[in-house]
Steps between C-alpha positions, in 0.01 A plus 500: 500500500131574573267374230747251349400159370676234708514137389577287807635151442474257792706180496501200733626546853381569852579869450204518258283602796692832513395573143140542611606788724705640213191511279312685775778760532525544122127560472507740795773698322274542197643240263312262273605145584459178309631172638649201318562186705707193423369154578735484799361824641149355500617239750559778756240771429176472303432717192180617670707683763679708238182555301326642806793731581573617145144515370620331181488139373816304581679330211657158561517328160689579181252313281179652635234472223305796639806726490677363195226626266647846558862379535467554874863443592620757248230742613618474863864541395413825321269617778762504776704809591689296758537127563576377852556130570461451876590249614740400224600138558833347401316289242331801339821703482690210345233448235467871428877555472530215248236658277231240565134597451328183617230658717304824502734694729824423313320571172383840624846587629647406162241703308484820705718806454418626852760493781501167684577489874577158644457461878676171588374269774651161575694297755833656592694201363318528166573872481872453577538206261752580225252409225235734642754780531605443140135543395467814716816650346369434152165663579663797676698571182172537307412872474127417515526304824541619860576268794337622822634312801502248647480587866692313771356335811307202631318296237186287511711183484690603814820602323648847542670688221441685172195397299198662668271697272505875564208622706219657292567850636863472394395390151279809486799715602707345219220560253488867591877547541539633148378831647754497784783754522761222459322311222756333275790549745728221619581554868752307710481541877699363792349448847572356842832433672795289394658237724875452499599163655751479784454123532214261414279636783599867536494798267533878481178678407273791596143580607349548153163322463459568127156656553584828324654327200212255462248786526690684225500188281121477530453872435724487191306199373173686549651797314546278194868404531638153443675438832788271595551487877841381622442422865716410793366265773162633620178358646281650226304339220592585143271774365258376234613573149858577605793279406693434820860377518611392849863548606694494827832685473604832346697322228194291411287814489741673263508196270118480491469874431754485217307212345176702516650826368468450120204710392465660847368858496489570874709349782383550860739386775304469823698201631712549811811336360771411754802723442744234618522121515735260682817449300456126546193311621580207727398161365383378842333673792752708695521373859505725804858432615651846541402813694519713186477438127593710201325466165695668216263677261533595136291748306198379305426613145282811483197384301354847442830664406579216260168545318532881490851469353379304195576663161127558442350467849128482572331774703650423843320553830687434825393477863689635799424387855672741737505571873629862479573778249238354266514764226881520499561128465218448249612782272861381521390151392288649219798690361774246568316209337358715217139407578182653359313492832554392857240424768629573851347401832608536861500150649581631849141622540282240679204367304630562150745337260636154580237238591225762515186524286550877478772729375583866446755597233651790312580453132793685345594540134741739325347843557201394706354318798160399639407380851237232564357495856445186705245269337433136415771349281245392237373858472856635498599255227225630271613858554865409439419312179308803373803721571741250344285495184493882492878535536568210259295660221645842577845357435421280200296763314732796568 
């Protein structure tokens, strides 16, 4: 992307302050940047700020006599190689999706043939409103438009939820992701444990923290993939730029995965799904009245096996957490479930695997294997994504 002409649109919202840092990063990466601000944006950040950072005059008015002599708005529309609107407010997206061109930014977006990336930022209730989601769906169906984000977390108003603008460094990663090894791929990934209720206060679960799965989701995003993360209950924030679906039980996880599968190229099952669940969950808390208690268990659906058994399955990557005979059990699972790859780790070793920030694994695939020594899970995730991309393209281009 070095040397590209970036037209940055800034709309009204407190997240407009992040756009100043975005301009700095774009310039540092070697891009030409010109900024167009809406009237609402000027209430939060002054045009002088963006002029100083970009080294170019900032445009704020559609009917600017100094610019209109040369049809300035058409000139800018033709100039841009890439349009980024960050933040993109609910108001702007609604006007843009309806075809309105009532200010300079909507006019430019209507006139340009360049790709347009919208980076939403708004209150979580506004983002989740059915009318806003209808607008987002309409824009996402437009081949010229990309929707980057939003992130999830605490907002300036005090609410917590989806609606935060992506951080500038994550926008830069999205901008450059067209060069990534998974560019254009749809990837669905499961992470974390499942919880199978015994009664309203007790459940069957395991020690999975979700750290490995979340690290893989971020690494796949940085590699250019569009990532859907189906997560069990974890104490981790949703990775920026990743669509997260929260579930609790194995049956809920399977349903969410099946909903996300259409168009999926790669499925990565890192979740530690409970193999069994209570046959019946008690409606009230079970009281301690007997010396012993039996809980009949029934088998849970196998999420990974179900996906791999599809008529035209995606490239399937499984995980195997073992305490002995690592290679034997992992290769058996690889063959039995008809997987493309399996990542195996020994969770009996202290300091790696469950609840740890580090892990050591061995990856197996039909006819090959590769060990990865103990390292940080973020570093390991990047190496695994590179290998997944290599094996995926080896299969799809053979």
